[in-house]
N, C-alpha and C positions, 0 to 999 in steps of 0.2 A: 504493500499499500504506500509506503514511504517513497519508493522508487517512482511510482506513478505521479505522486504529488510533485516530486522533484523535477521530473521530466516536463510536467505541465507548467510549472513556474519558470523553468528554463526556456521553454518555448515562447511563453509570453514575453519574457525579457528580450529574447532575440528579435521578436517581431517589433517590440517597442523601439529598440535601438535602430533597427533597419528603417523604420518609418521616419525617425528623426533625421537620419542622414539624407533621406530622399527629399525632405522638405526644403533643405538649404539651396538646392540647385533648381528650384521651380521656375525661375525666370530664364528664358532662353533668348540669347541675342541673335538677331537676324543678320545674315551675312550679305544678302542682296536686297536692300529695301526698294520699294517702288518709287524712289526719288533719288536725286543726286544733290549733295550739298555743294553749292557753288561758292559759298563763303562761310567761314566759321571763325569767329574771333571773340575775345573778351577784353574788357578793360577794367581797371580798378577805379573807383570813384570815392571821393571824400565829401561828406555832407557839411552843412553849415554849423553843426554843433560838435564840440569835442568828442572824439571817440566814435562818431558816426561815419561808417565807411562800408564798402561792399564791392561786389562784382556785378557787371552787366555782361551777359553772354548773348551773342547774336548769331543766328543761323539763317542762311538764305538757301532755299530749295528750289528746284526747277519744276515741281509738279504741284499745280494749284488744287488738285483733287485730294491731296493728303493734308490732314490737320495734325500738326505737332502739338503734343499735349503737355509733357513735363520734361524737365532736365534734371540730371544727376551730375553734380560737378563738385569736386573737392570736398567730398563727404557731406554734401548738402543736397537738398532737392527743392525745386521751385516749379511753379506752373509757367508755361511759355505763353506769351501774349503775342498775337499777330500785330505787326506794326502797320497801322492803317494810313500812316503819312506817306507811304510809298506804294507804287503799283507792283512792286516785286513781292515775292512770297518770303517775307522776312519775319522771323519770330525772335522775341527777346525774353530772356529770363533774367530776373533781378534777384540778387542775394544780398541781404543785409547782414553783415558780420556782427556778432555780439559785441557789445560795448565792454571793453576790458578795463575801462577807467572807473573802477569802483573803489570806494573806501571801505575796507574791512576793519573791524575792531578785533584785535587779537589781544587776549587777556587771559591770565591764569584762572580767572573766575568765569566759568562758562555762562553764567547768567548775564554777564556784560557783553557777550557775543551774540545775544539773542536776536538782535535786529539785523544781523548779517544775512544777505540773500543766499539761497542755496545755489550751488554751481549748476550751470546748464548742462544737463546730461541728455544730449540729443541722441535720437536713435540713429543707428548706423544705416547707411544705404546698402542695398543688397549687391553692390558691385565693388570690385577692387580696381581703382583707377589711379593712373599717374596724374601729375599736376596738369598736363596739357591734354587730358582725355575727358570726355563727357559721354554720358549715355542719354539719348533722347527717346522718349516714348511717343508713339504716334498711333493714330487710329486708322485702321484699314478694315473695311467690311465689318464694321461694328465690333471689332476686337482690338485690343491693345497689343502692340508689338514694340520691341526695343532694338535700338541700333547704337553701336558704340562708335563714336567719332574720335579718331586717334590723334588728330593734329589741330587742336584749337589754339590759334595763335594769339599771343598777347599783343594788343594794340597799345603802343606806348604813346603817351601824350607828351608834348614838349614843355608844357608849363608856361609858355609865352602867350600873351593875349594879343 
C-alpha cells in the first residue's frame, strides 16, 4: 500500500514540475511578420521637473493593415500609439523612468523610517533583450503575435537650439 501511495505522489510531483517549465516559454516570437520595419529608433528625453526622464521609441512599418499594439524595451512595457501627425505608419511608445531622486530616512529606530516609500518592484517582461533590442506585439487576424526587433538605434540629440 505504501508503494502505491509513493508512486502516486511521485507522479503528481513530476506532472506539476513539467507543467511549470512549459508555462515559461508560452510566448513565441514570429520570424517573418506580415510587415517590414523601415525605421526603428529611440531617444532619451528629460522633463521639466527634476528626476523626470524617459525613452521614446518609434517604429515605422510598411503595411497599413497591421496594428502595432505594445512594446517591450529595457525590461519595461508600454502601449504603442499611432502617430497621426504623419501619413506614414509610425507608432510611438513612451516610457517614463522612475524618479530616483527620493529622500529616504535611515535611522536605527524603524518607527522613524515609517514614511519611506516602498521600492518599485516591477514585474519582469517575458523576454531576454539586449539594450538595443525590443519586442513588439501586433494584431493579425484577431490574434496577438510578437516580433523581436534587433537593431533599435539611439537617436542622439545635439543639445543646441
